[in-house]
N, C-alpha and C positions, 0 to 999 in steps of 0.2 A: 504494500500500500504506500502511496505517496504521502509526503509530509503536508499536513493541513494545519495552517495557523489562522486563528480567528481573533480579530480585534473588536472589542466592544467599547473601550474607553475612547472618548472623542468621536464616536461614530463607528458604525459597523463596516468591517472590511474583512476579506478573506484572501488567502494566498495559498497556492498549491506548489510545493517545491520552490518556493520563493517567487513565483509568478502571480501577480494579483489577478483575482477573478474579476472580469469586467462586468459592468452594470448590465450589459446586454445578455449576460448568461442567466439572469434572474427573470425568466419569462413570467413567473408568478410572484407577486409581492409576498404572498403567504409562505412561499417556499423559503424566502430569506428570513421571515419572521420565525419560522419553525427552527431554523439553524440558531437564531438568537436565543430562543427558549431553551433549546438543548444545551447550548453553551453555558447558560446560567444555571441550569438544573444541577442538583447534587450528583456528582459522578457522571454528569452529562447524560442522564437517563430520565426518561419520562414515559409513563404509561400512555398508551394511545388515547385513552379516554380523557386524560388530563390535557393532552395537546389539542384534542378536538374541542374540549370545553373552553379552552383559552382562546382559540383562534376562530372557532365557528359556533359560538354559543347560541346564535340566533337561528341556526340550521337544525333540521331534524337529524336523527342518528344516521340514517342512510346517506344523506347528502354530505354530512360532516365526514363520514368515513371515506366517501369517494374523493372529497377535497383533500383529505389527508394523504390518500394514496397518490394523488397527482402532485402534491407538494413534495413528498418524499422523492418521487421520480425526478422532478425538476432539480431538487437540491443535489441529488446524486449526479446528475448530468453536469451541473455547474462545478461541483467539487471533485468527487471521485466516487466510483461505483461502490466502494466499501466505506465511504465516509459515514453513512448512516445505515445501521443494520436494525432489523426488527426481529426480536425473539420473544415468543410467549407474550405477545401484546405490548412489549416494552421497546421503545425506540432508544438506540444508543448512538451518540456522536463520538467519533474518535478524532480529537483535535487538540492542539496546543492553544490554550485560550489565555489572553493577556490578563484577565481578571484572576485566574488561578495563580499566575506567576506573581502578581501583586500580593495576594493574600499569603502565599508561601514565603515571600521575601519579608513581609511584615512579621510573620511568626519567627523567622530566623533572626530578625532584628531584635525582637523582644528577648530572645534567648541569648544573643551575643551581647546586646547592650552597648555596642560601639557606634560611634558616629558614622563610620564607614558603612556599617550594615543598615542603619536608618537612612543614610543618604541613598544607598543603592535601592532600597525599597521605595522611597519617595519618588525616585526618578521614574518608576514604573507607572505612576499615576499621571497619565498624559492628558486627562480631562474627564469630565463627567460621563457617566455611563449612558450610552445610547441616547444622546440628546434628541435624535429624531423620533424617539418613542417617549417623549416627555409626559404625555398624557395617558399612557398605558399603565393600568394598575399593576400589571405583572412586573414592570421594571422599576416602579417608583421606590419601593422599600429598599431594594438592592442598591439603587442609585444613592439614596441617602446614607446607607450604611458604608458604602465605599468612600463617599465624600468625608464622612466622619473618620474613617480609617486614615485617609490622607492627612486630615487635620491633626490626628494623634501623632502620626509619624513626624510631621513638621514641628509639633510642640516638643517632642522628645529630642529631635535634632537640634533645635534652638537651645534647649537646656544644656545639651552636651557642648555646643559651641560656646555658650556663656561660661561654662566651666573650663574652657580651653582644651576640650578633648577632641577638637576637630583639626588640630595641626598634625603635620607629619612628625614622625618620631624624632627626638632630639639627636643632634650630631654626637658622635662618640667623643669622649673626653680623653685627651692624650695624657699619658702618665709623665712624659718628659716635657720640659719647657721648650718654647719656640724661640730660636736664636736668630737675630738679625732679620733680614728681608724687609726692613721698614720701607725702603725705596720701592721694592717690587709690590708690596701690599698697596701702597698709595697709588702707584700707577695702575694696578689692576682694578682698584676701586673706581678710579676715574674711567677706565675702559668699560666697566660694567654699567656705568651710567649712560653710555652711548651705544651699547650693543645688546642684543638678546642672546648671542652665542659667543662666549669667550672660551677659547681653548688654550690651556696651559701646556705647551709642548716643550720637550727637552729630553736629554739623554737619560738613560736609566740611572737611578740613584741621585738625580739632581734635586729631589725634594718637591716634586710637582704635587703629590697628594697632600703633603703637610701644608704647602702654601695654599692649596685650594681650600682646605678645611679652615685655615685661619682667615682666609678671605670670606668664606661663607659665614663664619661667626661674626665677622665685622659688619657684614651687610644684612644679617638676619633681622635686626630690629626694624629695618625699612621694608621688610617683606611680610605683609599681613598674613599671607598663606604659609609663611615659614620657609624652611630649607629642608630638602630631602637628599640623602646620600644614597647613591646606587653604586655598590662595589662590584666591578666586573672582572677583576683579575682572576678569580677562581672559576669563572664561567667559560667553558670550552666550546659550547655549541651556540652559534650565532642565532639559531632559531629561538632561543630563550631569552634574548635581550629584553623583549617586551615583558616577559614574565618577571624578570629581575626588577624592572622599574615598577611593575604593579605590586610586587611584594614589598618594596620599600615604601610605597605610598599606601599600602593596605587597600588596594583597589581590586574588586572582583568583577568579572564580566557577568552580565545577566544572561539567562538562557537565550540562545540564539544571537547573542551580541559578540562581535569580535573584541578581543582584548584591547586593541589599539583604540577602538571606539569608546570603550569604557574609560581608558586613560584620558582621552580628549574630553569626555563628559566631565571627568573629575577636575581636570586642570583648567578648562576653559574659563570658569569664573574666578580663578584664583591668581593672585600675584605671588608666585612661588619661585624660588630658586632651586633648580634641579641639578645636583652635582653628579656627573657621570664619570666615575674614576677608573682609570686604566682601560682605555678604549682601543688601544692599538691593535690588538689581536682579533677584534670584532668590528673593525672599522666600518665596513659597508653597512652592516646591520644597524650599528649605533647611529651612523650618519643618517640613514633612511628614517629611523624612528625619530631622531631629533628634528629632522626637517618637517615631518608630519606634525609633531606636537607643536612646534613653533608656528606653523602656518594656521593651525586651528585653535590654539590656545593663546590669544593675543597678549595676556599678561604674564606669560611664562618667560623665564630667563634660564638658559642652560649654561652651566660651567663645566667644561670637560677637561680631563687630563689625559694626555696621550703622547706617545713618542713621535707622532706625526699628526698633522691637522686632519679634521674630519672632512674638509672640503665641502661644506654646506653653504649655500648662498647666505651672505650676511655675516659669516664667521669672521671674528677677529682673533688672530693668533698672537699669543704672548710667549716668547721664548724664555724659558726659565733658565737664568744663567747659573753658573757655579758660584759658590760663595767667594767673597774677596779673599785673596791669598797674598801672603808676604813674599818678597824676593829673598830666597834663602842666602843669596850672596851678600845681603846687607846685614850687618851686625846690629840688631835692634834689641833694646831693652824689653823685658817682659811686659811692662806697661804699654810700650809701643806696639808690641805684637798683639795685645788684646784688643787693639782697635780693629783688627781684621776679623770678619765674621767666622771664617773657617777656623781660626785659632780659638775663638770663644766657644764655638761648638765642640771642638775637640777637647778643650779643657773641662767643660762642664760634663760631657759624657765620660771623660777619664775619671772624674771624681766619683761618678756612680760605680765604675768598675773597680777603682782602687781608692777607697775613701781616704781623704787627706791629701790626694794628689794636688799639687800646685805648680803653676808655671814659675820657674825661677831661672837665674842665670846659668845654672848647670844643665837644664834641659831645653832652654829656649831655642837654641839652634836646631836641635833634633826635631822639636815640634814644628818649627818653621819648615824644615825639610819634608816632614811627613805631609803637612798641608799642601805644600807646593807639588810634591810628587803625586799626590792623590787628586790633583786638579781642582781642589775645593769642592769635591762631590760629597754632599752630606752623608750618603750611605757609606761610602768608603771611609770617611772620617769616623763615623760611628763604629764601624767594624774594627778600625784600627784602635780606637779608644777602648773598645771592649777587650782588647788583648793586654791592657796594662796591668791586669791582675797578675799576669804571669811574666810579661816582658817589659823591660824598660824602654822609654822612648828611643834611645839610641839603638837598641836591638831591633825595634820595629823599623826604624829608618834604614838600617843597614840591610834589611831583608825585603825591601819593597820591590827588588827585581823579581822576587817570587811572590808578588802580592796576592796572586790567586790562591796560593797555598797558605799564606799567612792570614789573610783577611776572611775569617769565617765567623758566623754569628753563633752565639750560644742560645739565642731566643728560640723558643718552641712555638711562638705565636705569630711571628712575622711570616710573610709569604715565602714559599720555597725559593722563589727567584731572588730573594733578598738574603738568603742564608749565607751566600758567598758572593764575592765580586764576580767570580767566573760565571755563576748562574745568571747574574744580572746581564752580563754581556751576551751570554748564550741566548737569553730571552729575546734580546734585540736582534741578534744574528739570525735566529730562526724565523723572524718575520720578514727577512729580506728575500727579494726575487733572485733567481740565479745570476742575472747580469750584475745586480747590485753586490752580491757576494763576491763575484769575480773582481770587480773594481775595488771593493773594500780590501781584499787580500793584496792587490797590487799596490795600493796606496802605502803599504808598509815599507815600500822602497824609499819613501821620503823621511828624512831624519827630523825635519822641522815643518814649517809652513810651506805651502805650495800654491801656485796659481793654476788656472784652468789650462793655459797653454802647455805648461809643464806636464800636467796630467795627460793631456792628449798625446804628447810626444813620448812619454815614458810608459803609459799603461795600456795603450791601444795594442790590439793583436788578437789573433784567433777569432773567437766569436764576439769580441768586443771591438767594433770598428771605431776609428777616431771620431767620425761625425756623431756617434751615439754617446760619446763620453760626457758631453755637457748635460744631457738629459739624465743620465744615470747618476752623475755627481750631484745634480740638483735633488734627485730623489733621496740620496744618502743624507743630504743636508736636512731635507724635510723630515726624514725618519730619525734625526738626531744622532746619527752615527758619525757624521763629519760636522765639525764646527766651522762656521763662516764668519769672518771678520767683516762686519758691515760698516766699519768706520770709513773705509775708502769709497768714494763715489765713482772712481774710475775702474779699478780692477779689484775684484774680491780676492782675498787670500784665505786659504782653507787650512785646517789642521785636524789631525786626529788627537783626541785626548790621550795622554800617556797611557792610561789604563787600557 
C-alpha cells in the first residue's frame, strides 16, 4: 500500500506518496467528508451506521447506505484502493494524520518536560482544525480541544523560556587558562560584527579551537539565542554532520520532516552563534549545511574552525597565527622573555607539570630555544611543557631534532590526533590530495623560505608539471601546510614550519 498523509489543521488536504491529491479527484463532497470523519475517529475507525448518521441523517436507511457505498468508492479512487477497508460493518482508514502527530508530540513533551520537546510539539499546530467545517457539530468539540492543547503547549514553552531553559547548552569550561591572543580576539570580534560566517583557519596545533571558544564566550552576551558548540573531530562519516548539529542544539525532526528542515525551523527565529569545530575532514558536508542554514536562518552566525576554508559565499577567513616567539640569538632577561606569548604559555603549562617551575637566568635561553624551534605552536609548547616533570628545559631543547619522539601527551582526554606532534601532522597529511602530497615532500628541499618561481624550477617533474605548481602550492597554503608571508605586495615568500 502507498503512503497516505492526511492534513486536517488549517484545512483538509491529502497526499499519496508525497503527491497531493487534486481537488478534481473528489467527485463527491461527501467522499472527502467521510475521509475527514475517519481521520478524526479513534483509531481511524467508524461503524457504518455512525458514518451514515453523521453524513446522511436526513436520508432513509437504504438511501444512506447507497450514498455511503458511493462515497467509499470515490475516496478509494482518489486515495488508494486499500486506503479504506470495510470489515464487519466497520470502516477503517489507514493514514498518517497530522492531528495524531500533534497529540503524540504533546504527550512526549509533557513526559520530557524540555523546551525543545514543547517547541517541537507546538510547531505541529499549523492552524485551527478544518476551518471549512466551522459549523459542523462533529468537528466543533475537537477543534476547541486542539486549540486549547496548542495554548497549553505555548504556556509551558513560555514558562521554560522565562526560566532560561530554552538556550543551547553552555560552552565547556577549560581547566587551563587562556594565554595571550588579545590582538586576535579583538580582530575576530570586529570581523564577527560584519560577517555571518567566520572561519578560523590554521595549521594543526595552532590553537584554533581554544581561540574560537574564547571568542564565543566574548560575544555570547550579545546573542539572545546563545552559543552552541558542535565538535566534529570525532565524526568520521560526512552523512552525520546534520545529526551532530541537531544533537548539540537538542533538535529532533518531526515525523516525515527532514532533519535539515527541523534545524532551519529551530534556528530561523533565533540570533544564535553556531560554532562548528574541526571541519577539515568533513569539508563538503559542513560547507553545504552551513550554506543552507545561513540562507534560511537570517539571524544565525556561524564560527568555524578548520585547517582550510569552507569556501561558502560570504565567508571571511581569519588565519590563526602562531604565538609570538623570541629570537633565540638574542640574550634576553626572563622578564623580557615573558613579554612573548609563546614563553608565557610554556611557563604556565610547565608549572602545572613541574610545580614550582620558574623562568630564570639559568633556563631562559633553553626556553627561548624551545619556543623558537616549536614555531610558537600552542600544542607543541604544551606537549613540551608536559615533559618537564621528567626532563629539564635544556634536555628538551637538545632533543627537538627528534621532536616527534619527545613530544607526547600524557592526557587521556585530548583527541588522539593531539597525543603526539606526529599524529597532528599525520592528520593534516592524510587530508591532502596526491599532487599536494607530492609537492609537500619536494618542498623539503628548501632549507628556509622560498618563492613560487623557485618552487616551479626545483619541484616540477613527473606527474607534477610546472604550470600546475602555482595551483597546488596555493592549495597547500589554504590547507595550512605551507605558511605564506603576506607582508610583501609584490612576491609572496613561503615556508614550511620547522615541525
